[in-house]
N, C-alpha and C positions, 0 to 999 in steps of 0.2 A: 695702662694709663692712656686715656684719650688724648689725641693730639689736638692742636688748635684748629686743624682742618676738620677734624671730626666734630669739634664744638661748633664750628661755623656751619657745617652741614646740618647739625641738629637744630641750630637756631633758625636756619632757613625753613626747615620743616615746620617748626613751631609757628613762625611768622606766616607761612602759607596757610596753615590750619586756622590761625586767627583771622586771616583775610577771608578765607572761605566761609567762616562763621559769620563774618561781617556782611558777606554777600548773600546770606541765607534767604533773605526776603526777596531777592531778585528772581527774574525768570531764569529757568535752567540754562537757556541759550546765552543769556547775559553772563551768568556766573561762569559758564564754560569758557566764553570768549575772554573775560577779564583774567581768569586764572591762566589761560593759555598765554595771554600777552605777558603776564608777570613771569611765567616760566621762561618765555623767550628772552625777556630782558635779563633774567638771571643767567641764562646760558650765554648770552652775549658778553656779560660782564666777566663771567668765569673764563671765557676764551680770550679775553684781552691779554696781550703780552704783559709781563710784570713791569716792563719799562714804559708802558703806555701813558703814564702820567695820570693826572686827574681827569675825571669825567665831567664834561661841561654840558649844559642844557642844549647848546647849539648842535651837539651830536645827535640829539633826538628831534629837535625842531629847527631845521635850517631857516635862517632868516632870508626872506626873499628881498631882492633889490627893488 
């Protein structure tokens, strides 16, 4: 019986596949860069400690003073 972790991993693979299809008309370098960026984001989220709380957009785009 698959665990919820297995289900989540499968869902990520499905979503990445759909995103790759969405990017199919882009230049190869663009597709590679976009997919690499999404994979890095996924890895960052996975490595967050369980008690990290919610993710806020300021963590990605710091506001300059």
